[in-house]
C-alpha positions in Angstrom: -64.7 85.5 62.8 -64.8 88.6 64.9 -66.9 90.7 62.0 -65.7 88.9 59.3 -62.8 89.1 59.5 -60.8 87.6 56.3 -57.4 86.7 57.6 -57.1 83.3 58.9 -57.0 82.0 62.2 -56.8 78.4 64.1 -60.8 79.0 65.7 -63.7 79.1 64.3 -66.3 80.4 66.2 -70.1 80.4 66.5 -71.6 83.6 66.2 -74.7 83.8 65.1 -76.1 84.9 68.5 -75.1 88.2 68.0 -76.7 88.6 64.1 -79.8 88.7 66.6 -78.7 90.8 70.3 -76.9 93.5 68.5 -79.2 94.6 66.0 -81.9 94.1 68.7 -80.0 96.4 71.3 -78.8 98.9 69.1 -82.0 99.4 67.9 -83.5 99.6 71.1 -81.6 101.6 72.4 -81.8 103.9 69.6 -85.5 104.5 69.6 -85.2 105.0 73.6 -81.8 107.1 73.5 -83.6 109.3 70.4 -85.8 110.2 73.1 -85.1 110.3 75.8 -81.1 112.8 74.9 -83.7 114.4 71.9 -86.5 115.7 75.2 -83.0 116.4 77.0 -81.7 119.0 74.4 -85.1 120.7 74.6 -85.2 120.8 77.7 -81.6 122.9 78.5 -82.2 124.5 75.3 -85.9 125.8 76.0 -86.8 125.1 79.4 -83.8 125.8 81.9 -82.6 129.1 82.3 -80.0 130.6 83.5 -77.7 127.6 82.7 -75.0 126.8 85.7 -71.6 124.8 85.4 -73.3 121.5 85.5 -75.6 122.6 82.8 -73.2 123.3 80.3 -71.8 119.6 80.4 -75.0 117.5 80.8 -76.3 119.9 77.7 -72.9 118.2 75.7 -73.1 114.7 77.4 -76.7 114.8 76.3 -75.5 115.7 72.6 -72.4 113.2 73.1 -75.1 110.7 73.4 -77.6 111.8 70.3 -74.5 111.3 68.1 -73.9 108.0 69.4 -77.2 106.9 69.2 -77.6 108.5 65.5 -75.6 105.7 64.6 -76.8 102.9 65.7 -79.6 101.7 63.2 -77.2 101.5 60.5 -74.8 99.3 62.5 -78.0 97.1 63.6 -79.0 96.9 59.1 -75.6 95.6 59.1 -75.6 92.9 61.8 -78.9 91.9 60.7 -77.8 90.8 57.8 -75.1 88.9 59.4 -72.0 90.9 58.4 -72.8 92.3 55.2 -72.6 96.0 54.5 -74.4 97.4 51.5 -73.2 100.9 52.1 -70.6 103.2 50.6 -66.6 102.5 52.5 -67.0 106.3 53.8 -69.5 106.0 55.4 -68.6 102.7 57.3 -65.5 104.8 58.1 -68.1 107.6 59.6 -70.2 105.0 61.4 -67.1 103.4 63.3 -66.2 107.2 63.8 -69.1 108.4 65.5 -69.6 105.7 67.0 -65.9 106.0 68.9 -65.7 109.2 69.2 -69.6 109.9 70.9 -68.7 107.0 73.4 -65.6 108.5 74.3 -66.6 112.4 74.2 -69.6 110.8 77.2 -67.3 109.2 79.2 -65.2 112.6 79.7 -68.7 114.5 80.2 -69.5 112.1 82.2 -66.0 112.9 84.3 -66.3 116.5 84.1 -69.3 116.4 86.0 -68.0 114.3 89.0 -64.7 117.0 89.0 -66.9 120.1 88.9 -69.8 117.6 91.7 -66.0 116.8 93.2 -64.6 120.9 93.8 -67.5 121.8 94.5 -68.7 119.2 97.6 -64.1 119.0 98.9 -62.8 122.2 97.8 -66.4 124.9 97.8 -63.7 127.7 98.7 -61.6 127.1 95.1 -64.6 125.9 93.6 -65.9 129.8 93.5 -62.9 130.8 91.4 -62.9 127.4 89.1 -66.4 126.8 89.1 -67.7 129.5 86.8 -69.2 128.7 83.7 -66.8 129.9 81.4 -64.4 126.9 82.3 -67.2 125.0 81.6 -67.4 125.9 77.7 -63.5 125.9 77.4 -63.5 122.3 78.8 -66.2 120.6 76.9 -64.5 122.7 73.8 -61.4 120.9 74.8 -62.9 117.4 75.1 -64.8 117.2 71.9 -61.8 119.0 70.0 -59.1 116.4 71.8 -61.7 113.4 71.3 -62.4 113.7 67.7 -58.9 114.4 66.5 -57.5 111.2 68.6 -60.1 109.1 67.1 -59.5 110.4 63.8 -56.8 107.6 63.1 -60.6 105.6 62.9 -60.9 107.0 60.0 -58.0 105.5 58.3 -58.0 102.1 60.3 -61.7 101.2 58.9 -62.3 99.5 56.0 -64.3 97.1 54.3 -63.7 94.3 52.2 -65.6 92.2 49.7 -66.1 88.4 51.0 -66.5 85.1 48.9 -69.9 85.0 49.6 -70.8 88.5 47.7 -70.9 90.1 50.9 -69.0 93.1 52.1 -67.6 93.7 55.4 -67.9 96.6 57.8 -65.0 96.1 59.6 -65.0 97.2 63.5 -61.5 97.5 64.0 -59.5 97.8 60.7 -58.5 95.2 57.6 -55.8 92.3 58.7 -52.9 94.1 57.5 -53.5 96.5 59.9 -54.5 95.1 62.8 -51.2 94.7 64.6 -50.8 98.7 64.2 -54.9 99.2 65.2 -54.0 97.3 68.2 -51.4 99.7 69.5 -53.1 102.7 68.6 -56.6 100.9 70.2 -54.2 100.8 73.6 -52.8 104.6 73.3 -56.7 105.4 73.3 -57.5 102.5 76.1 -55.5 103.9 78.8 -56.1 108.5 77.6 -60.0 107.9 77.0 -61.4 104.8 79.7 -58.5 103.5 81.8 -57.3 107.2 83.3 -60.4 108.6 83.5 -62.3 106.0 85.2 -59.3 105.7 88.3 -60.1 109.6 88.3 -63.9 109.0 88.6 -62.8 106.8 91.3 -60.4 108.5 93.3 -63.2 112.0 93.1 -66.3 110.2 94.3 -64.1 108.5 96.8 -63.6 112.1 98.2 -67.1 113.4 97.6 -68.3 109.9 99.5 -65.7 110.7 102.5 -66.2 114.3 103.0 -70.4 113.7 103.0 -70.1 110.6 105.3 -68.0 112.6 108.0 -70.3 113.0 111.0 -70.8 117.1 111.6 -72.7 118.7 114.1 -75.7 120.3 111.3 -79.6 120.2 110.9 -81.5 117.0 109.9 -82.0 118.8 106.5 -78.5 118.9 105.7 -77.6 115.3 106.5 -80.4 114.0 104.4 -79.0 115.9 101.3 -75.3 114.7 102.1 -76.7 111.2 102.1 -78.8 112.0 99.1 -75.6 113.1 97.7 -73.7 110.0 98.5 -76.8 107.9 96.8 -76.7 109.5 93.8 -72.7 109.6 93.5 -73.1 105.7 93.9 -75.3 105.8 91.2 -73.8 107.3 88.9 -70.7 105.3 89.4 -72.5 101.6 89.4 -73.7 102.4 86.4 -70.4 104.4 84.9 -68.6 100.8 85.6 -71.6 98.3 84.6 -71.8 100.1 81.1 -68.1 100.7 80.3 -66.2 98.5 82.3 -66.8 94.8 80.8 -67.1 96.5 77.2 -63.7 97.4 77.8 -62.1 94.9 79.6 -63.7 91.8 77.1 -62.8 94.3 73.8 -59.1 94.4 75.6 -58.6 90.7 75.6 -60.6 89.6 72.6 -57.8 92.4 70.9 -54.8 90.6 72.9 -56.0 87.2 71.8 -56.7 87.7 68.4 -53.4 89.8 68.3 -51.3 86.7 69.5 -53.4 84.5 67.9 -52.3 81.3 70.4 -54.7 80.9 73.2 -56.9 77.7 73.8 -60.0 77.8 70.9 -62.5 76.6 73.8 -60.6 79.9 76.0 -60.8 82.6 72.8 -64.1 81.3 72.2 -65.4 82.6 75.8 -63.9 85.9 75.3 -64.7 86.3 71.9 -68.7 85.6 73.0 -68.0 88.3 76.5 -67.0 90.8 74.3 -69.5 90.9 71.5 -72.4 90.7 74.6 -70.9 93.3 76.2 -70.9 95.8 73.7 -74.6 96.7 74.5 -74.0 97.7 77.8 -71.8 100.6 76.3 -74.8 101.7 74.4 -77.0 101.1 77.0 -75.6 103.8 79.0 -76.6 106.7 76.1 -80.5 105.6 77.3 -79.8 106.1 81.5 -77.6 109.1 81.2 -81.1 110.9 80.3 -82.6 109.8 83.2 -79.6 110.8 85.7 -80.2 114.4 84.5 -83.4 114.1 85.8 -82.6 113.1 89.2 -79.7 115.7 89.4 -81.7 118.6 87.8 -84.6 117.0 90.4 -82.1 116.7 93.2 -80.5 119.8 92.5 -84.1 122.0 93.4 -84.7 120.1 96.5 -81.4 120.7 97.9 -81.7 124.4 97.0 -85.1 124.7 98.6 -83.7 122.8 101.4 -81.2 125.5 102.0 -77.5 123.7 101.7 -75.4 126.3 100.8 -72.4 123.9 100.8 -74.0 121.7 98.2 -75.5 123.7 95.9 -72.7 125.4 93.6 -72.9 123.6 91.2 
């Protein structure tokens, strides 16, 4: 059950679907994510000058997404072989570490972009002070350092285990004897890396929409620009919720039911299937982000041409 964990459980699940779903989904995300994020990085490095605050964050977001998709080919191969890891244990640890580190870096960079847009729209005077590019660079360095540090226990928890059928499992969580400690660690990372950023993202985007939809005596062009801003904010929020919320909710339920091991088997089976099915959603975000880069970049150019000074500082 659950990536081949060798602990004894009451419930036995049929998971054959994930040996098709995950390899196919991860392979598709790798191809498109690798191409799109590589092109995005090329554009940021060689085409966009000078960099602004939002460019710094989008560059780091593209970099974290690229690192994320790099981890997918080995995982796709692993699941296509029905949980048989033919590589070394250090490589198993590295792939899992890279997977989650890049995932949570992406979430925090998305949050940073929303926060700086929030400052630019809701507090334009303060943005003149805090919206300088050096603060964006410092923020990005801090995000990388903090996420790497907090995710480093993954290198301890993740192991490989030989099975009776001569296969080797690369645990997505930990070895069974460390699972209780892993759940405690996972709960902390869930709060720090997803719950708090998610609440903060909702607050920032809610305030931005509130400010932008307030009726004001402005030119028609400015009104259209604000409407486009609202659509962009809603789009980013919907993408974030769709990609990350189902994955984290189902994963939390899965860990909880595995920990207590008292839920009815049909219920546990639904939770297990939902968790495995929502994994690709989190991966798809790395393909959607480059498209959002283009939309934000194009929108900023059009907005600058429109002369909407109140929204061009980002």
